[in-house]
N, C-alpha and C positions, 0 to 999 in steps of 0.2 A: 647450450643447446647446439645440436649439429647444424652446420651451415652448408649450403651447396658450394661446391668448388668454383662454379661459374654460373652466371645468370644468362650466358649466351653460348650457343653451340660453338665448341672449339674449332670446328671445321668450317662452317659457313657463317658464323656470327649471328645467326637468327636467334631471337629471344627464346629462352627455355622457360617453361612454366612448370615449376617443381611441385609435385603433389606430395606434401609431407604426410607421413603416416606415423601413428603413435609408436609403433614397434621400432622405429628408427632410433628411439632414445636408448634402447638397451642392446643395440647391435654395435659391435666393435669392428667396423670396417672403415677403411680409408675413404672409400667413395660410396656413398649411399644414394646419391642422386646422379642422373645421367649427365654426361659431359658433352653429348651430341644430341641434336634433334633426331626425331625418329627417322626422317628421310636419310640423313647422313649415316646413322647407325645401321639402317637397312642396307645401304650401299656398301659399307665396310663388311657387314656380315655376309653379303652376297659375294664379294670378292674372296673372302676367306673360304666360304663354302665351295665356290667354283674351283679353288685351288686344290681342294682335297681330291678332286677327280684326277687320277693319275694317268688317264688315257692320253697317249701322245706326250708323255712327260718322262724325263729321265728317272729311272727307278732308284737312283742314288741321290739325286739332288733336286728333283722336280723341275728341271729346266724344260721349257716347252720345245718340242721337236716336230719336224715335218719331213715328209718324204716327197714333197713337191720337187719337180725337176730343177727349179731355179733357187732352191734352198742353199744357203752358204754352208761351208763345211762345219761351222760352229753349231748351227741349228739342225744339222742333218741327223737322221736316225742311225744309230749304230747298235750292234748287239754283241753281248758278251755272255756266253753260257745261257742263252735264251732270255737274258735280261735286256730290256730296252735301255740304252745308255747314251749320254751325250758325249761329245768330243772331249770336253774337259775331263770328265770322269774316266773315260777310256784311257786318256793320256796319264792321268794320275795313278791309275791302277797298275801301270808299268813301273811306277816309281815307289809307291807307298803300299803297305799292306791293305788289303781290301777292307778290313774292319775299320780302318780310319776314314774311309770314304763313305761316311754315313751321315747324311745331312737332311735337315727338314727346315723348310721355310713356311711362313704363315700366309704371305700375300704375294701375288704376282707383281713384278716390277713394272708398273705402268704409270700413267699420269697421276693417279690419286696418290700413290706412294711417293712419287717424285716430288709432288707439291708438299706433302706432309714432311718429307725429309728436309726439303729446302727451308721450310718454315721453322722446323724444330732444331735442326742441326746447324744449318748455315746462318739463318737469321737469328737464332738463339731464342725463339719463342718456346720456352721450356714447358709452358702449360700444355702445349700440344702433345707432349709426351704422355699425358694421361689418356689420350685416345687409344693407345695400345695396351693400357693396363688390363682391360677385360680379356683380350686375346691371350696375353701372357699369363694371367692368372689361370685361365682355362687349360693351357698347355702344361703349366707347372703341376697341376693336379694329375696329369697323365704320366708324370715322371716322378713318382715318389722315391725317396731315398737316393736322389741324385744330387751331386754337388755342382752347383752352377758357378762358372767363372766367366770373367770378362777379360778382354784384351787391354793392355795398357795403352794410353794415348801418349804421343810424343810430347815432350816439354813444350814445343812450339804450339801444338794444337791446344793444349790445356791453357796456355797463357792467352791464346787468342779467343778461345770459346768460353773459358771460365767455368766449364762443367764437363764431367765425363758423360758423354752422350748415352752410351749403352748402360752404364752403371745407374744413371738416373732413371732410365726406363724401368729397370728392375726395382729400384727404390719405390717408384710410383705404384708398381704392381705388388709390392710387399714380398718380393722374392729375395731371400738371403743369397749372398754370393761372395766370392773373393777374387783377388787378382794375383795369382801366383807367378806372375811374369815380371821380368825387367826388360824394358824396351831398349834394344841396342841397334835399331835400324837407322836409316838416313834422315828420318824426320820429315820426309816429303809425303804429302797427302797422296793416298792411293788414287783418289779421284782425278788427280792431275797426271797420272801415268797412263800410257797407252797399254793395250792388251799385252804386247810382247814384254814390255818392261815389268808389268805386274808378274808375269809368269817367271821371269828371270830373277825376280827379287831374292836376294840372299836371306838367310835365316835372321829375322829381326827380333827374336825373343830368346830370353834366357830364363829358365825356370828357377824361381826362388824356393828354397826348401820350406815346405809347409805341410803340416799334418792334415791329410784328407782321409776321413774315416769311411766315407761312402765308397761303394764298389764301382760306381759309375760317375763320370764327369761329363757335364754339358758345357760346351763353350758357346756363349751367347754373343752375337754381333748384330749390327743393323742390316747390312747388305752383303750377300754372297755374289761376287762377280766372276772371277775365274777360279776361286777356291784356294789360291796361293797362300793368302794370309792365314786362313783357318787351318790349312794342312801343315803349314810351318808350326803353328801353335800346337796342333794335335801331335805332331812328331816329337816336339820338345817335351810335351807332357808324357807321351808314351815312353820316352827314354827315362824319364824320372819316375814314372809310376807304371811300370810294365804290366802290373796285374789289374789295372783299371780298364773298364770299358769307356771309351772316349768317343763322343759324338758332338754334333754341333747343331745349333738352331739359330736362324736369323729371321728378322722381320720379313725380308724379301730376297728373292733370287733373280 
C-alpha cells in the first residue's frame, strides 16, 4: 500500500493529516501525499506566482531592478534594444551570443529560499528536496522534448556532502537528466567567492562526448548569482553542440 513520504510538514514540521483516497492505489506517482502543510504550500505557491510578474525584472534572467536614485549599479535598470535588462546580462551580452543569455528561475532569492537551501544543501536534510518536486514537475511539462543536464560537483563537494544536490532534486521530481561535463575547476565553493572572483572565474568545465538527440538543452542548477558558472557551461555545450538551443533554469536568482 502507498505510504506518505512524511507525516510532518517538511518546511515547518507541523503534523500532516493525510486523506487517503482509493484511487491512490492505481496511480503511479512518486508523491501522492502533500509534503507541506497548506500554509507553507500556499506561501511557496505565492512566491512562485509573484515571481512570474516580470515588471521591474530583467527580461533575460528575472533579476529585480529599480530606478530609485540610491540603487546600486548591479540592481539599476538598463535597456538594450528596448528590453529591460540587468547589469550582469548587459555585460554578458558583450561577451556571449545573445541566445545563450536565456535564463528562467522559479523563486526570488529571499529568506524562504535561503533557509531551504541551507537545510537541504548545507545541512544535508535531503528530504527537503521534495519541497521543490511539484514546481520542477510543472516546469518540466512546459519544456517537452528538451534534454536536461546538471553541472558536475567537485570531488571535494561530493565527498563532503555525499549527494549531488541538483541531480537529487531532479530525481525527486522524476525528471531524466545527464551530466555531460567533466569538472576541471579549482574545487572552491562559489558561495565562498566574492562577486569579482566569480566573474573572473576561468572555464571550469570540459564537455564529455555524449549523444543528445533532443534539439534543445536545459542546464539546471540551484542558484543563479552572477551567471558566470552557467554561461561557462552554456558556452562549452554550444561549442560541442552548435546546432542545439541551450538555456538554463534555476530554483532561484
